[in-house]
Every structure is written in C-alpha cells, then in structure tokens.
matplotlib code that plots the C-alpha trace (Angstrom):
import matplotlib.pyplot as plt

x = [-98.3, -95.6, -94.5, -95.7, -98.9, -98.8, -98.1, -101.0, -103.3, -106.5, -105.5, -101.8, -103.3, -105.8, -102.4, -100.9, -103.5, -103.9, -100.1, -99.5, -98.5, -100.7, -103.8, -102.6, -102.5, -105.6, -107.8, -106.1, -107.3, -110.5, -111.2, -109.7, -112.1, -115.3, -114.3, -114.1, -117.7, -118.9, -117.5, -119.2, -122.5, -124.0, -124.8, -127.8, -130.1, -133.7, -134.9, -136.4, -133.4, -131.9, -134.4, -134.6, -130.9, -130.3, -133.5, -135.5, -133.6, -130.0, -131.7, -133.0, -129.5, -127.5, -130.0, -129.1, -125.5, -126.3, -124.1, -126.6, -125.1, -122.2, -120.1, -122.5, -122.8, -122.0, -119.5, -117.7, -117.3, -116.0, -113.3, -112.2, -112.3, -110.3, -108.1, -107.6, -106.9, -104.5, -102.0, -102.1, -101.3, -98.6, -97.3, -97.2, -95.3, -92.7, -92.4, -91.8, -89.0, -87.8, -87.8, -84.3, -83.6, -86.4, -86.9, -84.1, -82.2, -78.8, -78.6, -76.2, -73.3, -70.8, -67.8, -67.1, -70.3, -68.5, -65.1, -66.8, -68.5, -67.6, -67.8, -64.7, -62.5, -59.1, -56.8, -54.0, -54.0, -51.2, -52.6, -53.2, -56.1, -57.7, -57.6, -59.5, -61.8, -63.4, -62.9, -64.8, -67.6, -68.0, -68.0, -70.5, -73.1, -74.5, -75.8, -76.4, -78.4, -76.8, -73.3, -71.6, -67.6, -66.2, -62.4, -60.6, -57.1, -55.2, -57.7, -61.5, -64.7, -67.3, -70.5, -73.6, -76.9, -79.9, -83.7, -83.9, -87.6, -87.8, -87.8, -91.6, -92.3, -93.5, -95.6, -97.1, -98.0, -99.5, -101.6, -102.7, -104.3, -105.9, -107.3, -108.5, -110.2, -111.9, -113.0, -114.6, -116.4, -118.0, -119.3, -120.9, -122.6, -123.2, -123.7, -126.9, -127.9, -131.4, -134.1, -136.8, -138.9, -140.0, -142.8, -142.0, -142.2, -142.7, -140.2, -139.5, -136.8, -137.5, -135.8, -136.2, -133.1, -132.3, -132.8, -134.6, -137.3, -137.2, -137.7, -134.9, -135.1, -132.7, -131.4, -132.6, -135.2, -134.8, -137.1, -137.1, -138.2, -138.1, -137.2, -136.6, -135.9, -134.3, -134.5, -132.6, -134.5, -134.5, -136.6, -134.3, -133.7, -130.3, -130.6, -132.6, -131.9, -133.3, -133.0, -132.7, -132.6, -131.7, -133.4, -133.1, -135.3, -137.7, -134.6, -132.7, -129.2, -128.2, -129.2, -127.9, -129.0, -127.8, -127.3, -126.2, -122.6, -122.8, -124.7, -125.4, -123.0, -124.5, -123.8, -122.0, -125.0, -124.7, -127.8, -127.5, -130.0, -131.3, -134.6, -137.7, -141.2, -144.9, -146.6, -149.9, -153.2, -153.6, -154.7, -151.9, -148.1, -145.6, -144.5, -148.1, -148.0, -147.0, -144.3, -145.1, -141.7, -139.3, -135.6, -134.5, -130.7, -130.1, -126.9, -125.6, -123.8, -121.4, -120.2, -120.8, -122.2, -125.6, -128.2, -130.9, -134.4, -137.2, -140.9, -144.2, -146.4, -148.1, -145.1, -143.0, -139.3, -137.2, -133.8, -130.9, -130.2, -133.5, -133.1, -136.2, -138.7, -139.7, -143.1, -143.4, -146.5, -147.3, -145.7, -146.2, -146.1, -145.1, -143.1, -143.6, -141.9, -141.6, -143.6, -141.0, -141.7, -139.1, -140.5, -141.5, -141.2, -141.8, -143.4, -141.8, -142.4, -139.2, -139.8, -136.8, -136.8, -137.1, -137.6, -140.4, -141.5, -140.2, -142.1, -139.6, -140.0, -137.6, -137.4, -136.3, -134.4, -131.6, -130.0, -128.4, -131.9, -131.6, -128.1, -128.6, -131.4, -129.2, -130.1, -128.8, -129.4, -129.2, -132.1, -132.3, -134.5, -132.0, -134.6, -138.1, -139.9, -143.0, -145.0, -143.1, -144.7, -143.8, -142.4, -145.4, -147.6, -149.3, -148.8, -150.0, -148.4, -145.9, -142.4, -141.0, -137.2, -136.0, -132.9, -130.3, -129.3, -125.8, -123.9, -120.7, -119.1, -116.1, -114.8, -112.8, -111.0, -110.4, -108.8, -107.0, -105.5, -104.5, -102.4, -101.0, -100.3, -98.4, -96.3, -95.1, -94.4, -92.2, -90.3, -90.1, -88.6, -86.4, -85.4, -83.2, -82.0, -78.4, -75.6, -71.8, -68.5, -65.3, -62.5, -59.4, -56.1, -53.1, -49.7, -46.7, -47.0, -49.9, -53.5, -55.1, -58.6, -61.4, -64.9, -67.7, -71.4, -74.4, -78.0, -81.1, -81.9, -80.0, -76.6, -75.6, -76.6, -74.7, -71.3, -71.4, -72.3, -68.9, -67.2, -68.5, -67.8, -64.4, -63.6, -65.1, -63.0, -59.7, -60.3, -61.6]
y = [-5.5, -3.7, -0.3, 0.8, -0.9, 1.2, 4.3, 4.2, 3.3, 1.5, 1.8, 0.4, -2.4, -3.2, -3.0, -5.6, -8.0, -8.0, -8.3, -11.3, -14.5, -16.5, -14.8, -16.3, -19.7, -19.7, -18.3, -21.0, -23.9, -22.4, -22.6, -26.0, -27.3, -25.4, -26.5, -29.9, -29.5, -28.4, -31.9, -34.0, -31.9, -31.8, -28.1, -26.7, -29.8, -29.8, -29.2, -32.3, -34.2, -32.5, -33.2, -36.8, -37.2, -35.0, -35.0, -31.7, -30.3, -30.7, -29.5, -26.2, -25.9, -26.2, -24.3, -21.3, -21.7, -21.6, -25.0, -26.0, -22.5, -22.7, -20.7, -18.1, -17.8, -14.6, -15.9, -18.1, -14.7, -12.8, -15.4, -14.7, -10.8, -11.3, -13.5, -11.1, -8.4, -10.4, -11.2, -7.4, -6.1, -8.4, -7.7, -4.0, -4.6, -6.6, -4.4, -1.7, -3.4, -4.1, -0.4, 0.5, -2.0, -1.6, 1.8, 3.8, 5.8, 4.7, 1.2, 0.4, -1.8, -2.7, -4.0, -6.4, -8.7, -9.0, -9.9, -12.6, -14.2, -17.9, -17.4, -14.5, -14.8, -13.1, -12.7, -10.0, -7.7, -6.0, -3.0, 0.8, 1.0, 4.2, 1.6, -1.0, 1.1, 2.1, -1.7, -2.9, -0.7, -1.4, -5.0, -4.9, -2.5, -5.9, -7.4, -5.0, -2.1, -0.2, 0.3, 3.0, 3.4, 4.4, 5.5, 3.2, 4.4, 4.2, 1.4, 1.6, -0.6, -0.8, -2.2, -3.2, -5.1, -6.1, -7.2, -5.7, -5.6, -9.4, -9.3, -8.2, -11.8, -13.1, -10.0, -10.5, -14.0, -12.6, -10.1, -12.9, -14.7, -11.6, -11.3, -15.2, -14.3, -11.1, -13.0, -16.1, -13.2, -11.5, -14.5, -16.0, -12.4, -11.6, -15.0, -17.0, -20.6, -20.8, -22.5, -21.5, -23.6, -21.7, -23.5, -23.3, -19.7, -18.4, -16.0, -14.8, -12.5, -14.4, -17.5, -19.0, -19.7, -23.1, -23.0, -20.4, -20.2, -17.0, -14.6, -12.8, -10.6, -11.0, -7.8, -9.8, -12.0, -15.6, -16.8, -20.6, -20.6, -24.6, -27.5, -31.1, -34.4, -37.7, -41.4, -44.3, -47.6, -48.4, -45.5, -43.0, -39.8, -39.5, -35.3, -33.0, -29.3, -25.9, -23.0, -19.9, -16.3, -13.4, -10.3, -6.8, -3.8, -6.3, -6.8, -10.0, -9.7, -13.5, -17.1, -20.3, -23.8, -25.3, -29.2, -30.7, -29.1, -26.5, -23.5, -20.1, -17.3, -13.9, -10.9, -13.1, -15.6, -19.2, -20.8, -24.6, -27.2, -28.9, -30.7, -30.7, -31.6, -31.3, -28.0, -28.6, -27.2, -23.4, -23.5, -25.8, -24.7, -26.2, -28.2, -29.3, -31.8, -35.1, -36.9, -39.5, -41.5, -41.0, -42.2, -43.1, -44.0, -46.5, -46.8, -49.5, -48.3, -51.1, -51.6, -47.9, -49.6, -47.5, -48.9, -46.5, -47.8, -46.3, -46.2, -44.2, -43.4, -47.1, -49.0, -51.4, -51.4, -54.4, -54.0, -55.5, -59.2, -59.7, -57.6, -56.2, -53.6, -49.9, -48.9, -45.4, -44.4, -40.6, -37.6, -34.3, -31.5, -29.0, -31.2, -28.7, -28.8, -26.6, -23.9, -24.2, -25.4, -28.0, -28.2, -31.4, -34.5, -38.4, -40.8, -44.3, -47.5, -49.6, -53.3, -55.8, -59.3, -60.3, -56.4, -53.9, -52.0, -48.2, -45.3, -42.7, -39.1, -37.8, -34.1, -34.1, -31.1, -32.4, -35.3, -35.9, -35.6, -39.2, -39.3, -39.4, -41.6, -44.5, -48.1, -50.4, -48.2, -44.8, -43.1, -40.2, -39.0, -38.6, -37.2, -37.0, -37.5, -36.8, -39.5, -40.3, -40.6, -43.0, -41.5, -40.4, -40.1, -36.2, -35.5, -32.3, -31.1, -28.6, -29.0, -26.8, -26.8, -26.6, -24.3, -24.0, -20.3, -19.4, -16.3, -15.9, -12.4, -13.7, -15.7, -12.9, -11.7, -15.6, -15.7, -12.5, -13.6, -17.2, -15.3, -13.1, -16.3, -17.8, -14.7, -14.3, -17.7, -17.6, -14.5, -15.9, -19.4, -18.3, -15.0, -13.3, -9.8, -9.9, -7.6, -7.8, -6.1, -5.8, -4.3, -3.7, -2.9, -1.4, -3.5, -1.8, -2.0, -4.5, -4.7, -7.2, -7.8, -9.5, -10.4, -11.6, -11.6, -11.8, -13.1, -13.3, -16.8, -19.3, -19.1, -22.0, -20.3, -16.8, -18.8, -19.8, -16.0, -14.9, -17.4, -16.1, -12.4, -13.1, -14.8, -11.9, -9.5, -11.2, -11.1, -7.2]
z = [70.2, 68.1, 69.4, 65.8, 66.6, 69.7, 68.0, 65.2, 67.5, 66.3, 62.4, 63.6, 65.8, 62.4, 60.0, 62.4, 62.5, 58.9, 58.3, 60.3, 58.9, 61.4, 60.2, 56.5, 58.1, 60.3, 57.1, 54.6, 57.5, 57.9, 53.8, 53.3, 56.4, 54.8, 51.4, 52.9, 54.1, 51.0, 49.5, 52.0, 52.1, 48.6, 47.6, 45.9, 46.6, 47.6, 51.3, 50.9, 50.1, 52.9, 55.8, 54.7, 55.2, 58.2, 59.9, 60.7, 63.4, 61.8, 58.5, 60.0, 61.6, 58.8, 56.9, 59.5, 58.7, 54.6, 54.6, 51.6, 49.6, 51.2, 48.5, 48.5, 52.0, 53.6, 56.0, 53.1, 51.2, 54.3, 54.9, 51.2, 51.5, 54.7, 53.0, 50.0, 52.7, 54.4, 51.2, 50.3, 53.9, 54.0, 50.6, 51.1, 54.5, 52.8, 49.9, 52.4, 53.8, 50.2, 49.3, 49.7, 46.9, 44.5, 44.5, 44.5, 41.3, 42.7, 44.5, 47.0, 46.8, 49.3, 48.2, 51.4, 50.4, 46.9, 48.5, 50.5, 47.5, 46.6, 42.9, 43.2, 40.4, 39.8, 37.1, 36.5, 33.3, 31.2, 30.8, 32.3, 35.0, 32.5, 29.5, 31.3, 32.6, 29.3, 28.0, 30.9, 31.2, 27.2, 27.6, 30.7, 29.0, 26.7, 29.6, 32.6, 32.1, 35.0, 35.7, 37.9, 38.4, 41.6, 42.4, 44.6, 45.2, 41.9, 40.8, 40.4, 40.9, 38.8, 39.9, 37.7, 38.1, 36.1, 36.7, 40.2, 39.1, 39.1, 43.1, 42.4, 40.9, 44.2, 44.6, 41.3, 42.5, 45.7, 43.5, 40.9, 44.1, 45.1, 41.6, 41.5, 45.1, 43.5, 40.5, 42.7, 45.0, 41.8, 40.5, 43.8, 44.2, 41.2, 39.1, 38.6, 37.4, 36.5, 33.8, 31.6, 29.4, 26.2, 23.6, 19.9, 18.2, 21.6, 23.4, 27.0, 29.1, 32.6, 34.0, 37.2, 39.8, 40.1, 43.8, 45.2, 42.2, 42.2, 38.6, 37.1, 34.3, 31.3, 29.7, 26.5, 25.0, 24.1, 21.4, 20.4, 16.5, 16.2, 18.3, 16.8, 18.1, 16.9, 18.7, 18.9, 18.0, 21.7, 22.1, 23.8, 22.7, 20.4, 19.6, 20.6, 19.0, 19.5, 17.1, 19.4, 18.5, 20.5, 20.3, 21.5, 20.9, 19.3, 16.7, 16.2, 17.0, 16.9, 16.1, 16.9, 16.7, 20.0, 21.3, 24.9, 25.2, 22.6, 24.5, 22.8, 24.9, 24.8, 26.9, 29.5, 29.4, 28.6, 27.3, 27.3, 25.9, 29.2, 28.7, 26.4, 26.5, 25.0, 25.1, 27.3, 26.4, 26.6, 30.3, 31.5, 32.0, 30.3, 33.1, 33.9, 30.9, 32.0, 29.7, 27.8, 29.3, 31.6, 31.6, 34.7, 35.8, 38.5, 40.0, 41.9, 45.2, 45.6, 42.0, 40.5, 37.7, 35.9, 33.9, 32.1, 32.3, 30.5, 31.0, 31.5, 34.6, 35.4, 33.9, 36.2, 34.9, 36.1, 38.2, 36.8, 37.8, 38.9, 42.2, 42.0, 40.3, 40.3, 39.7, 38.1, 40.1, 39.6, 37.7, 40.1, 38.3, 41.3, 43.7, 47.2, 50.5, 53.0, 50.9, 48.4, 44.4, 43.6, 40.0, 38.5, 40.3, 40.2, 42.9, 42.4, 44.5, 44.9, 45.3, 46.5, 47.2, 50.8, 51.8, 52.5, 49.6, 49.5, 48.6, 46.7, 45.6, 43.0, 42.0, 38.3, 38.1, 41.0, 39.6, 43.2, 44.9, 45.8, 47.2, 50.5, 50.9, 51.4, 50.1, 47.3, 44.4, 43.7, 41.3, 39.3, 36.5, 33.7, 31.4, 30.1, 26.8, 25.3, 23.6, 20.7, 17.0, 14.3, 10.7, 8.9, 11.8, 12.4, 16.0, 15.7, 18.7, 19.8, 22.0, 24.4, 25.2, 28.4, 28.7, 31.5, 32.0, 33.8, 34.2, 35.8, 35.7, 37.6, 35.1, 33.0, 36.2, 37.1, 33.7, 34.3, 37.7, 36.0, 33.8, 36.0, 38.4, 35.4, 34.8, 38.6, 38.3, 35.3, 36.7, 40.4, 39.6, 36.1, 36.5, 39.4, 40.3, 39.5, 41.1, 40.1, 40.8, 38.7, 41.3, 39.5, 41.7, 40.3, 41.1, 39.4, 35.7, 35.8, 37.3, 39.5, 38.3, 40.7, 39.5, 41.7, 41.6, 43.9, 42.9, 45.4, 43.9, 41.8, 43.0, 41.0, 37.7, 39.1, 39.5, 35.9, 35.0, 36.5, 35.0, 31.7, 32.7, 33.7, 30.4, 28.4, 30.4, 30.0, 26.4, 26.2]

ax = plt.figure().add_subplot(projection="3d")
ax.plot(x, y, z, "-o")
ax.set_aspect("equal")
plt.show()
C-alpha cells in the first residue's frame, strides 16, 4: 500500500484501487470472457429452448446468473461501471503528473536537454546579437504561439513551443471510451424491444416486451390506417406495407408507409414492419387467429444451405433431396412454458428415413428457438400469412400489422463517443507537443547559432522541422 493511500485512509485506498492498471487488465479480461459466453449462449431466447438445450438444473442456474439476457444483467453493468471509473481515475492520476507541463502559464525549459538533442544544428552569422534577437523572434512567430527570450552571457536564448494541448489527445481517447460505456449502459437500462399487432383502422399506445411479455406504454399512439400485401406466383409474400400514423393528444403528428427495413422513427423510438395476419372474430385476440399458411425455413446444419417450405396446418412438406418430411400438426396461439406466454407457436412432426419421428415445437417470435435442439436440420418459422384471395375475389376480411418497436436512448451517446474517439486518435497520432530552443552565443564579431528541438512523439518529423527552422533563420 502506498504512503498516499495510508495518508488518505479509506478514500485513499479506494482511489489507489481504481488507479491500478492491473484492475484495468482484470476488467477487460472479464468483459472479454463474458462476451464469449454471450456469443456461445444465444441471448433472449425462450425458456423452453434453453431448457431443451441445457436441462432443468443448468437452465435454472444460468437463469439465476442472467446469462440469457447477459448484456442487461446487473453484474455485467457493474463491470462496465467499474471499467469507466477505472479509466477516469487512471486518467486523472496521469493528468496530475503532467500538470507541470499542461497547466502552467510559463513552461519550464531546460537548456541542457536541447544541447544533447540529436537534431541540433549550428551555423555562424555575421551580425550583432541584438539584431538577431528581433529577426529570430519574428521568424518563429508564424509557427509558434509561445516564445520567450532569456539572456545568456553576451548572447541570448529563445524558447518556443506549440501544441502543448495535444498531450491531451490520449485522454480524449480515454474520455471517448467512457462515453461509449455510458452509452451502452443507457441503452441497456432504459432501452427496450417489443412487439404489437394493430388491426387496420385501429390504434394503440401499448406494446409488449419481446422476452418478458410485459406491457410498456408509449408516449404516443400508433394507428394503422391501411395494410397491403402482394405475393409472388409461388404464393410467398412479396411485400407487405403498413400505412401508419403517430398521434399525440388526439392529433396526427406524423404519417408514413413502412415496409421491411424501412422503419418509422419518432421521438427516439423505431417502428419496424415485422409480420401480419388476418383479424379474427370480435371475441378472439389477433394472435388467436390461425394463419392460413406458414413459411418454414429449413437449414441443413452440415452445408448451411437453406430452403423455404410453405404450407398450412395439416400439410406434409417434403425435405430437400428426399431426406424426409415435415407435418405441420398444430398452430398454438399462446405457447406457454413455466407460466410464461411465449406468443404463437407451431407444433411439427419431423420424419426421416431410418430414424424415429420427432415432435418439434417452434416459437414463432424466436427465429433461433430450434438452434440448440441439434439434429440434421435447423427449423424456424420465417413468416405466416393469411389465406390468399385471388384477384377479384372479395375476402371481406381485415388484416392486422405486426410491428417491432425498439428504443435505444444510448445511441446518440455512442455516436458522440465514436466522434470523440476519432478526434482523439487524430490528435494522438498526427500531432505532437513541439519545443524549440535557439541559442545565440557571441564569438567576437560573429554569432554562433544553435537550433534544437524536442517533441513528445514523431522525432523524425521534428528533425526535419529543425532543419527547416535552421534554414529560415539563416536567411532571416
């Protein structure tokens, strides 16, 4: 323990703890290790998928450790807070050590450092020292903001410097990392991702969170004025478009037609086109209505080749290359597991030659639900569509639009952090604190001039600069 920590008591020990570079290494390794876990364990999947993959004991243990929503877990956020504090304290500690250079009105120059500089250049001039002083001060004025003359015997010394503030470049990078960490914290704490189904000509201000299914009230109302869908000849949906309106205090403040990958953005909230379906009878919920057709994505695990199969409940879909068939057995409006409503689901039976038939459950809101099951194929419900009506046929049926609603208030902070980092890197790598010494000694009727410089980085560039300054002073 340092004497400073002892003198400062508990606060001193806390300060020393956060000023430790060893703590930085430990925190970075911890974040790297947990990020690997977050990559290996799919995040925000359904409880049933996790139980199928890990079993009941491991599922409960990993759920207690928040490994299924790791980036919002309290311990992960604590690691980020500790790293931010560590960076701030380390930066303040090192800035304090540099305060004698950065935060002084008149910097200290030690002529001995310049006399030992390898870039030192000397030449003689036939002129009085007083004339050289005025000429050299004027010659250095265009390049150096700070200049000072000190007498030395019958001659003089000129000290000049510029870009002292560039020593702060690395601390601007440190600040940018802190800003990025704060932005990620803001997003994980105050952001959300949810969904909502809105029938045509109806509106709502409430969505449900993707994983917990908890309701969230928006600061405005979303209204679906119209919904249109077009199909390919194969029957697969070509495009579905929702005409949405945003209302505040009963007034329409924004309208936009959205399609997939072209969201509506308002007050920091993003509204994406996600799915659609037919509005059921009045006594049913929109999710209770069974779609007329499902699009099933089948991906071979060995080759990664994917195929899309379409069919309704009761249909048998043939796998590629005669490798079996899939029976679409049942649509489940509310797939329940452990007391949680996972939303709509689909029960399948997979039959392959020479293998026992498998009963598979897919949660339609979770594309990676089947990822951890294993087996030859990875199955996912890519989409669901109502019964298609041929041109000229009046369906008499309304549609609902399925919307994904997200909010991440940390995004502007993260962008500011990236801008700050770019600025700090430019200063750190392309600019340096430069100090120059011009020493003039009187030798009879002539003067001996020596020019040398010191920079905190890019010494080769400083050597070239000293050569240019020497040439300019010769001509002055």
